[in-house]
C-alpha positions as CSV (number, residue, x, y, z in Angstrom):
1,M,19.9,7.0,6.7
2,F,16.2,6.3,6.9
3,R,16.1,7.4,10.7
4,Y,16.8,11.6,9.2
5,F,14.8,11.5,6.2
6,G,11.7,10.3,4.8
7,F,8.6,8.7,5.6
8,K,10.2,6.7,8.3
9,A,11.9,9.8,10.2
10,Q,8.6,10.7,11.6
11,K,7.7,10.2,15.0
12,P,4.3,11.4,16.5
13,Q,6.4,13.7,19.3
14,D,6.9,15.7,15.7
15,Y,2.8,16.4,16.0
16,V,2.3,17.6,19.2
17,N,2.0,21.7,18.5
18,G,0.1,23.2,15.9
19,G,-3.0,22.0,14.3
20,P,-5.8,20.2,15.2
21,E,-6.2,18.0,18.6
22,F,-6.8,14.2,16.6
23,D,-8.3,11.9,18.8
24,I,-9.5,8.6,17.3
25,R,-13.0,8.4,19.0
26,T,-14.7,11.2,17.7
27,H,-13.0,11.2,14.5
28,L,-13.4,8.0,13.1
29,N,-16.6,7.6,14.7
30,G,-20.3,7.6,12.3
31,P,-20.3,7.8,8.8
32,L,-17.8,8.0,6.9
33,I,-15.8,7.7,3.2
34,C,-12.9,6.9,2.1
35,E,-10.7,8.1,-1.4
36,G,-7.9,6.6,-1.8
37,V,-5.1,5.0,-4.5
38,L,-2.4,1.9,-4.2
39,Y,0.4,2.2,-5.5
40,G,2.9,-1.1,-6.1
41,P,6.7,-1.1,-5.5
42,T,7.9,0.8,-9.2
43,G,5.5,4.4,-8.2
44,R,3.3,3.6,-10.0
45,V,-0.6,3.4,-9.0
46,T,-1.5,-0.4,-9.4
47,S,-5.1,0.8,-8.0
48,R,-7.6,3.2,-6.8
49,F,-10.7,2.1,-4.5
50,V,-13.1,4.4,-2.4
51,A,-14.2,2.8,1.3
52,D,-17.7,3.1,3.0
53,M,-16.7,3.5,6.8
54,Y,-18.7,3.4,10.0
55,G,-16.8,4.3,13.8
56,T,-19.1,3.3,16.4
57,W,-17.6,3.8,20.4
58,D,-18.2,2.0,23.8
59,G,-16.2,4.4,26.2
60,N,-12.8,3.2,24.6
61,K,-14.2,0.4,22.5
62,G,-14.3,0.8,18.7
63,H,-15.7,-0.5,16.1
64,L,-14.8,0.4,12.8
65,V,-16.3,-1.5,9.5
66,E,-14.8,0.2,6.8
67,N,-16.5,-1.3,2.5
68,F,-13.8,-1.1,0.3
69,H,-14.4,-0.9,-3.6
70,F,-11.6,-1.1,-6.2
71,D,-11.3,-0.1,-9.6
72,S,-11.1,-3.8,-10.6
73,G,-14.8,-4.7,-9.5
74,T,-13.3,-6.2,-6.1
75,K,-14.8,-5.2,-2.9
76,Q,-13.3,-6.1,0.1
77,K,-14.9,-5.4,3.9
78,R,-12.5,-5.5,7.2
79,E,-13.8,-4.7,10.7
80,W,-11.7,-3.2,13.1
81,F,-11.7,-3.5,16.9
82,L,-9.7,-0.5,18.5
83,T,-9.0,0.0,22.4
84,S,-7.4,3.4,22.9
85,K,-5.7,3.6,26.8
86,N,-5.9,6.6,28.9
87,D,-2.1,7.2,27.8
88,G,-2.3,8.5,23.9
89,T,-2.0,4.9,22.7
90,F,-4.2,2.2,20.9
91,D,-4.5,-1.2,20.5
92,A,-6.0,-2.0,17.0
93,E,-6.7,-6.0,15.6
94,A,-8.5,-7.1,12.4
95,P,-9.2,-10.7,11.3
96,D,-6.1,-10.2,8.6
97,V,-4.1,-8.5,11.2
98,I,-1.6,-10.5,12.6
99,G,-1.8,-10.3,16.5
100,T,-2.0,-6.1,18.0
101,G,-1.8,-3.4,16.0
102,E,0.0,-0.5,18.2
103,G,-1.0,2.7,17.9
104,V,0.0,6.5,19.6
105,Q,-1.9,9.3,19.3
106,M,-0.6,13.0,19.3
107,G,-0.9,16.4,18.5
108,S,-2.8,16.1,15.1
109,A,-1.1,12.6,13.9
110,I,-1.5,9.1,15.2
111,K,0.5,6.1,13.8
112,L,-1.0,2.7,13.6
113,N,2.3,-0.5,13.4
114,Y,0.7,-3.8,12.5
115,R,2.0,-7.1,10.8
116,I,-1.3,-7.5,7.9
117,K,-2.0,-11.6,6.1
118,L,-3.1,-10.5,2.2
119,A,-5.5,-12.1,0.6
120,D,-4.5,-15.6,-1.0
121,A,-5.7,-14.0,-3.8
122,A,-3.3,-11.1,-3.5
123,G,-0.6,-13.4,-2.9
124,G,-0.7,-14.4,0.4
125,H,2.0,-12.0,2.0
126,E,2.6,-10.6,5.2
127,L,3.4,-7.3,5.7
128,E,4.9,-5.1,7.6
129,T,2.9,-1.7,8.2
130,T,2.8,1.7,9.0
131,D,-0.3,4.1,9.2
132,W,0.0,7.4,9.0
133,M,-3.2,9.9,9.6
134,Y,-2.9,13.5,9.7
135,L,-5.5,15.6,10.9
136,L,-6.3,19.0,8.7
137,D,-8.5,21.5,10.4
138,N,-11.6,20.9,8.2
139,G,-12.6,17.8,9.9
140,T,-10.4,15.7,6.6
141,L,-7.9,12.6,7.7
142,V,-5.0,12.5,5.6
143,N,-3.9,8.9,5.2
144,R,-0.2,7.3,4.5
145,S,1.0,4.5,4.9
146,Q,3.9,1.8,4.2
147,M,4.0,-1.8,3.7
148,R,7.6,-4.0,3.5
149,K,8.6,-7.3,3.5
150,F,11.9,-8.2,4.5
151,G,12.6,-4.3,5.5
152,I,11.5,-3.1,1.3
153,K,9.0,-0.7,0.3
154,V,6.0,-3.1,-1.8
155,A,3.3,-0.5,-1.6
156,E,2.2,2.3,-0.4
157,L,-1.4,3.5,-0.2
158,V,-2.3,7.2,-0.1
159,A,-6.3,8.8,0.5
160,T,-8.5,10.6,2.2
161,I,-11.3,10.5,5.1
162,R,-13.8,12.7,5.4
163,R,-16.6,12.7,7.7
164,A,-20.1,11.1,5.0
165,D,-22.4,13.6,6.4
166,A,-20.1,16.7,5.5
């Protein structure tokens, strides 16, 4: 059933036509601001956050630093190491990601799948994560992520990402 409806039914090919062309080397580059919310398993907002982000690229190798500030006062830093390939796919690694995330950019969207290990303070769970980012005409990115454990959705994130100098 999930193959045909909802979040899991999306495919990168759905975003080939229409909208601007998403290139992670362009759109995840320089100073960025991210604002969003996290939803728990009941669908209620459990946390709000703002993040200062900064991306740099040297050819096909990227480094994205995210500094999160949560409404609880908690701060978190994540560093992504990205490798863009010539076929539209990319790899993503971070210290709290188990193995290597696999992404694809196609048309106005990207999809990234990875397994994340939460901090011990957050339970230390390992979650299967799917990130979708959609590029809007004005350059803003809309990020929607779902995290699952044993196939059951336990959290969802919705955020916008925009250039800090815009």
